[in-house]
C-alpha positions in Angstrom: 134.2 101.0 95.4 134.2 104.7 96.5 133.5 104.7 100.3 131.2 107.7 100.1 129.1 106.0 97.5 129.0 102.9 99.5 127.8 104.8 102.6 125.1 106.6 100.6 123.8 103.2 99.3 123.7 101.9 102.9 121.9 105.1 104.0 119.3 104.7 101.2 118.8 101.0 102.2 118.3 101.8 105.9 115.8 104.7 105.2 113.9 102.7 102.7 113.8 99.6 105.0 112.4 101.8 107.8 110.0 103.4 105.5 108.7 100.1 104.1 108.3 98.6 107.6 106.4 101.5 109.0 104.2 102.0 105.9 103.2 98.3 106.1 102.1 98.4 109.7 105.2 97.6 111.8 105.7 99.1 115.3 108.3 101.8 116.0 110.1 99.5 118.5 110.6 96.8 115.9 111.8 99.3 113.2 114.4 100.8 115.5 115.6 97.4 116.4 115.9 96.5 112.7 117.8 99.7 111.8 120.2 99.2 114.8 121.0 95.6 113.8 121.7 96.5 110.2 123.7 99.5 111.0 125.9 97.5 113.4 126.4 94.9 110.6 128.1 97.6 108.5 130.1 99.1 111.5 128.2 102.4 111.5 128.6 104.6 114.5 126.7 107.4 116.2 123.4 106.1 114.8 120.5 108.5 115.4 116.9 107.7 114.4 113.8 109.9 114.6 110.7 108.1 113.6 106.9 108.6 113.7 104.2 107.2 111.5 104.5 110.3 109.3 108.2 110.3 108.6 111.5 108.6 109.3 114.9 110.2 109.7 118.3 108.4 110.0 121.7 109.8 110.7 125.0 108.0 111.3 128.8 108.4 111.0 130.2 106.2 108.3 133.4 104.2 108.2 135.0 107.1 106.4 134.4 109.4 109.3 131.7 111.5 107.5 128.2 112.1 108.7 125.3 110.9 106.6 121.6 111.8 107.0 118.4 111.2 105.1 114.6 111.7 105.8 111.6 110.1 104.0 108.0 111.0 104.5 105.3 108.3 104.9 102.2 109.2 103.0 100.0 106.3 103.8 100.0 103.2 106.0 98.5 100.0 104.6 98.9 96.9 106.7 100.4 94.0 104.7 101.6 91.1 106.8 103.2 89.2 103.9 105.4 92.2 103.0 106.4 92.6 106.7 107.4 88.9 106.8 109.7 89.4 103.7 111.1 92.6 105.1 111.9 90.9 108.4 113.7 88.1 106.6 115.7 90.7 104.7 116.6 92.5 107.9 117.8 89.3 109.6 119.7 88.2 106.4 121.6 91.5 106.1 122.4 91.8 109.8 123.7 88.2 110.0 125.5 88.2 106.6 126.2 91.7 105.3 126.1 91.9 101.5 127.8 94.4 99.2 126.2 97.8 99.4 125.5 97.9 95.7 123.2 94.8 96.1 121.1 96.2 99.0 118.6 97.9 96.7 118.1 94.6 94.8 117.4 92.6 97.9 115.0 95.2 99.2 113.0 95.0 96.0 112.1 91.4 96.9 109.4 92.9 99.2 107.6 94.1 96.2 107.3 90.6 94.7 104.5 89.5 97.1 101.6 87.4 95.9 98.7 89.6 94.9 95.3 88.1 95.1 92.7 88.7 92.4 89.9 91.1 92.9 87.4 88.2 92.9 89.3 86.4 95.7 89.6 89.5 97.8 86.0 90.4 97.3 84.7 87.0 98.2 86.9 86.8 101.3 85.7 90.2 102.5 82.0 89.4 101.9 82.4 86.0 103.6 84.2 87.4 106.6 81.7 90.2 107.3 78.8 87.8 106.8 80.3 85.5 109.4 80.7 88.5 111.8 77.0 89.2 111.3 76.2 85.5 112.1 78.4 85.5 115.2 76.7 88.7 116.5 73.3 87.0 116.2 72.0 88.2 112.8 69.2 86.3 111.1 69.7 84.7 107.6 68.1 87.8 106.0 70.5 90.0 108.0 73.4 88.0 106.7 72.2 88.4 103.1 71.8 92.1 103.6 75.3 92.4 105.1 76.8 90.4 102.2 75.1 92.8 99.7 76.3 95.9 101.5 79.8 94.5 102.0 79.9 93.7 98.2 79.0 97.3 97.4 81.4 98.8 99.9 84.3 96.8 98.4 83.8 98.6 95.1 83.2 101.9 96.7 86.4 101.7 98.8 88.3 100.5 95.7 87.2 103.6 93.8 88.0 105.9 96.7 91.5 104.4 97.0 92.2 105.4 93.4 91.3 109.0 94.2 94.0 109.0 96.9 91.8 111.0 99.2 92.3 111.2 103.0 91.3 108.1 105.0 88.9 110.1 107.1 87.1 111.4 104.1 86.9 107.9 102.7 85.4 106.6 105.9 82.7 109.2 105.9 81.8 108.5 102.3 81.9 104.7 102.7 79.8 104.6 105.9 77.4 107.2 104.5 76.7 105.1 101.4 76.7 101.8 103.4 74.1 103.2 105.8 71.9 104.4 102.9 72.1 101.0 101.3 71.1 99.3 104.6 68.0 101.6 104.8 67.1 100.8 101.3 67.2 97.1 102.1 64.8 97.8 104.9 62.5 99.7 102.5 62.4 96.7 100.1 61.5 94.4 102.9 64.7 92.2 103.0 65.4 93.1 106.6 63.4 94.5 109.5 66.1 96.9 110.8 69.6 97.9 110.0 71.1 97.0 113.4 73.1 93.9 112.5 74.2 95.1 109.1 75.5 98.4 110.3 77.4 96.9 113.2 79.0 94.3 111.0 80.2 96.7 108.3 81.5 99.1 111.0 83.7 96.3 112.3 85.1 96.0 108.8 86.4 99.6 108.8 87.3 100.2 112.4 91.2 100.5 112.6 91.9 97.7 115.0 95.6 97.0 114.4 96.5 100.7 114.5 94.7 100.9 117.8 96.7 98.0 119.2 100.0 99.6 117.9 99.0 102.9 119.5 98.7 101.4 122.9 101.9 99.3 122.4 103.8 102.5 121.6 102.5 104.2 124.7 103.5 101.2 126.9 106.9 100.9 125.2 107.8 104.5 125.9 107.0 106.1 122.5 104.4 108.4 124.1 104.5 111.1 121.4 103.9 108.7 118.5 101.4 106.6 120.5 99.3 109.7 121.2 99.4 110.7 117.5 98.3 107.2 116.5 95.6 107.1 119.1 94.3 110.5 117.9 94.3 109.3 114.3 92.4 106.1 115.3 89.9 108.3 117.2 89.4 110.5 114.2 89.0 107.6 111.8 86.4 106.0 114.1 84.6 109.3 114.6 84.4 109.6 110.8 82.6 106.3 110.6 80.0 107.6 113.1 79.7 110.9 111.2 79.0 109.1 107.9 76.3 107.0 109.6 74.8 110.0 111.3 74.6 112.0 108.1 72.9 109.1 106.3 70.4 108.5 109.1 69.4 112.2 109.1 69.1 112.3 105.3 66.8 109.3 105.4 64.5 110.9 107.9 65.9 109.3 111.1 65.8 105.7 112.1 62.3 106.0 113.4 61.0 106.8 109.9 62.0 103.4 108.7 
């Protein structure tokens, strides 16, 4: 095989691997480790990586003496632990037993073959999880029923918003706005006495917990720039939840009016 074509195939594999790891919730430290291990397996030298949670850039000197570089943008991050498990297995498999360059794309496609749960299963699990959170927080049976109803509606709202591909912050404002209005309406019909437990429970559903942990991890591990960007993004997403709730409360006449 032509050496240049082989190097380009390896470059495509490395950038797509890094892109897939980051877009599915992996930390920068782990992605850099994965790229270094795989690059070493193919005897690449002068490896240079620049990564944030917005883009990934990889440059190296191939076995033919030429320099190769590629950059990919990361549009969205959606945490998928099953995909991360498969990608980690691929990374270790390639680093321990390098395969021909023309087969790298095929092995990377394995990460797309993860089990996808049905809408009904996902919906039931979400409703059950948030209802349990309401119970743990001390909500009454009526609060749990109200939380289940609001969570059920929010699932379909978030599903529709995801198809529009709007920004996460905008989605949070809309979701929390509608969720708060639904909670107030349940107070009006007499199902619950107040919205306290329902709103707290659905807020915990949408707060970006794992990105917050990853942000602090990046700060501790020396990735200050990316850690600060992640922390700012988490703050904006959390603030958007508060903004959506605030707009809904004002629209409904304030909490005292209900």
